[in-house]
C-alpha positions in Angstrom: 13.9 12.8 -12.0 13.0 16.1 -10.1 11.2 14.9 -7.1 11.6 11.8 -4.9 9.7 11.3 -1.6 10.8 8.1 0.3 10.4 6.3 3.6 13.4 4.3 4.7 12.5 2.1 7.8 14.9 -0.9 7.6 13.2 -2.6 10.5 9.6 -2.4 9.3 7.6 -4.6 7.2 8.1 -2.2 4.2 11.7 -1.0 4.7 11.7 1.1 1.5 8.8 3.1 0.1 9.5 5.4 -2.9 7.3 8.0 -4.8 9.0 10.0 -7.5 8.3 12.1 -10.4 10.4 12.4 -13.5 10.4 16.0 -14.9 12.0 16.3 -18.5 11.9 18.1 -21.7 9.2 16.3 -23.8 11.4 15.9 -27.0 13.9 13.8 -25.0 13.7 10.1 -26.2 12.6 7.8 -23.5 11.5 4.2 -23.1 8.9 3.6 -20.4 9.4 1.0 -17.6 10.4 -2.4 -18.6 12.6 -5.3 -17.5 16.0 -5.3 -19.4 19.2 -6.9 -19.2 22.8 -6.3 -20.7 25.1 -8.7 -22.1 27.8 -7.9 -19.4 25.6 -8.9 -16.5 22.8 -11.4 -15.7 21.1 -8.9 -13.4 17.7 -8.0 -14.7 16.8 -4.3 -14.1 13.3 -2.9 -14.0 13.4 0.8 -15.1 12.6 3.3 -17.8 15.5 4.3 -20.0 17.0 7.4 -21.4 17.4 6.6 -25.1 19.5 9.6 -25.6 22.3 8.7 -23.1 21.5 5.1 -22.4 21.0 5.3 -18.5 18.0 5.4 -16.3 16.6 7.9 -13.6 15.4 5.2 -11.3 15.2 1.5 -11.2 15.2 -1.6 -9.1 16.4 -5.2 -9.4 15.0 -8.5 -8.1 17.7 -8.6 -5.6 16.5 -5.7 -3.9 18.9 -3.1 -5.3 17.4 0.5 -5.8 19.0 3.6 -7.6 17.8 6.9 -8.4 19.3 10.2 -9.6 18.4 13.8 -9.8 20.2 16.7 -11.3 21.3 19.8 -9.2 19.6 23.1 -10.4 22.5 25.5 -10.5 22.6 27.8 -13.6 26.0 29.0 -12.5 27.5 25.6 -13.2 28.4 24.3 -16.6 25.9 21.6 -17.6 28.1 19.9 -20.1 30.4 17.3 -18.7 32.0 14.0 -20.2 29.8 11.5 -18.7 26.0 11.0 -18.3 24.3 11.0 -14.8 22.0 8.2 -15.8 25.1 5.8 -16.2 25.6 6.1 -12.3 22.3 4.5 -11.6 22.7 1.8 -14.3 26.2 0.8 -13.2 25.0 0.2 -9.6 21.9 -1.7 -10.7 23.9 -3.9 -12.9 26.8 -4.3 -10.6 27.6 -6.5 -7.5 29.1 -3.8 -5.2 27.3 -2.8 -2.0 26.0 0.6 -1.8 28.7 1.7 0.3 31.5 0.4 -1.9 29.8 1.9 -5.1 29.4 5.3 -3.5 33.0 5.7 -2.4 34.2 4.4 -5.9 32.5 7.5 -7.4 34.7 10.1 -5.5 37.4 10.2 -8.2 35.0 10.9 -11.0 32.7 13.7 -9.2 34.1 16.5 -11.6 33.2 14.4 -14.7 29.6 14.8 -14.2 27.2 17.7 -14.1 25.7 18.3 -10.6 23.9 15.2 -9.3 22.2 13.6 -6.3 22.3 9.9 -6.1 20.4 7.5 -3.9 21.6 3.8 -3.7 20.3 1.0 -1.7 21.4 -2.7 -1.8 18.7 -3.9 0.5 21.0 -3.8 3.7 22.2 -0.1 3.5 21.2 3.2 1.9 23.5 5.9 0.7 23.2 9.5 -0.6 25.9 11.1 -2.8 26.1 14.8 -3.9 28.9 15.5 -6.3 28.9 19.3 -5.8 29.1 19.2 -2.3 31.4 16.0 -2.4 29.1 14.3 0.1 28.9 10.6 0.7 26.7 9.6 3.6 24.5 6.9 4.9 20.7 7.6 5.0 19.1 7.7 8.4 15.8 5.8 8.9 12.8 8.2 8.4 10.9 10.0 5.7 13.2 12.1 3.3 12.6 14.2 0.1 15.1 15.1 -2.6 14.5 17.4 -5.5 17.2 19.6 -7.4 18.9 20.7 -4.2 20.3 18.9 -1.3 18.6 15.9 0.4 15.8 17.2 2.7 16.0 20.8 1.4 13.3 23.0 3.0 11.4 23.5 -0.4 7.7 23.5 -0.3 7.0 20.5 -2.5 9.6 18.4 -0.5 8.0 19.5 2.8 4.6 18.7 1.5 5.5 15.4 -0.1 7.1 14.3 3.1 4.0 15.0 5.3 1.9 13.4 2.7 3.9 10.2 2.9 4.1 10.2 6.6 0.2 10.7 6.7 -0.1 7.5 4.5 2.3 5.6 6.7 0.3 6.6 9.8 -2.9 5.7 8.4 -4.5 2.2 9.0 -4.5 1.4 5.3 -1.8 -0.6 3.6 0.1 1.6 1.4 -0.4 0.8 -2.3 1.4 2.2 -5.4 -1.8 3.9 -6.6 -1.8 5.8 -3.3 1.8 7.0 -3.9 1.1 8.0 -7.5 -2.0 10.0 -6.6 0.1 11.8 -3.9 2.7 12.7 -6.5 -0.1 14.3 -8.8 -0.3 17.5 -6.7 -0.2 20.4 -9.1 -0.6 23.1 -6.6 2.2 25.8 -6.8 3.9 27.2 -3.8 3.1 30.7 -2.5 5.4 33.3 -3.7 6.9 34.0 -0.2 7.7 30.3 0.2 9.6 29.8 -3.1 13.2 28.8 -2.9 16.0 30.6 -4.7 17.7 28.4 -6.9 19.0 31.0 -9.5 16.3 30.9 -12.0 13.6 33.6 -12.5 10.8 33.9 -10.0 8.1 33.0 -12.6 10.0 29.8 -13.4 10.6 29.1 -9.9 7.0 29.1 -9.3 6.2 26.9 -12.1 8.7 24.5 -10.9 7.5 24.6 -7.4 4.6 22.1 -7.6 5.3 18.2 -7.3 3.6 17.7 -10.6 4.8 20.1 -13.3 2.8 21.2 -16.4 4.8 23.8 -18.3 3.8 23.5 -21.9 5.3 26.9 -22.8 8.9 25.3 -22.3 7.8 21.9 -23.6 8.9 20.6 -20.2 7.0 18.8 -17.5 6.2 15.7 -15.4 6.6 12.6 -17.9 5.9 9.9 -15.3 5.4 9.1 -11.7 6.9 5.9 -10.2 6.1 4.3 -6.9 8.1 1.3 -5.4 7.2 -0.7 -2.3 9.9 -3.0 -1.0 8.7 -5.6 1.5 10.7 -7.3 4.2 10.2 -10.6 2.6 12.1 -9.7 -0.4 9.1 -9.0 -2.7 8.3 -5.7 -4.3 5.7 -3.7 -6.1 6.6 -1.4 -8.9 4.3 1.0 -10.7 4.7 3.7 -13.3 2.2 6.3 -14.6 3.1 8.0 -17.6 1.7 11.3 -18.9 1.3 13.2 -22.1 2.7 16.8 -22.7 -0.5 18.4 -21.3 -0.3 16.2 -18.1 -3.1 13.7 -19.0 -2.7 10.2 -17.9 -1.2 7.9 -20.6 0.1 4.5 -20.2 0.5 2.6 -17.0 2.9 -0.2 -16.0 2.7 -2.4 -12.9 5.0 -5.3 -11.8 5.0 -7.6 -8.9 8.4 -9.1 -8.1 8.7 -12.2 -6.0 11.8 -12.7 -3.7 14.8 -13.9 -5.8 
């Protein structure tokens, strides 16, 4: 997952609204969004699955749990570590601990994972974890953006995404998942002067600067967009739009989940 734009307004009719793009190498085996369970728990998880490592990049449960992970782009850091970052989200979604309890339980294992950002919500609280900075903090109400740096880094696609989501919230229309997926289909790259410096070449930095990435030369790009809308009454809408390696629309999945 490389870009997550979200609104956290715990006292509103839609306390959590999420729009996200997953960027990955096309060859990595993946299962599209579906409801799955594990023998060790009765919790049903709605998420896509990384078939190589077994975890997920973003998922929800009927009990209003939400988790998402992004890697941290830092070529100076070793990428190979013993544990898979996708297991962090899976562990929370299938567990019973509060977001706060689970967040602090990770502190002792920070060094066993390559760099990650983790977002966790249990319906009552929302936490952000960054293992490189050794940061565990509660997320404040508002519109936020996360990519492969820090939460709310001033990257062009984060700033642009936050503005677009705020405009949707401020409009008279009720937000729908198709609005959010359309928002994440922005393929305009940032101007050279506004590019962040994340340790990669300027050419690659520019290719990675759009919300939606098409980079067929590297066999890498946006594989799916996910939209999630949590309602105050405990219901939820979840949509996933998948794309082929050329950025064309592929399969679409939509779920409406009633309160548990």
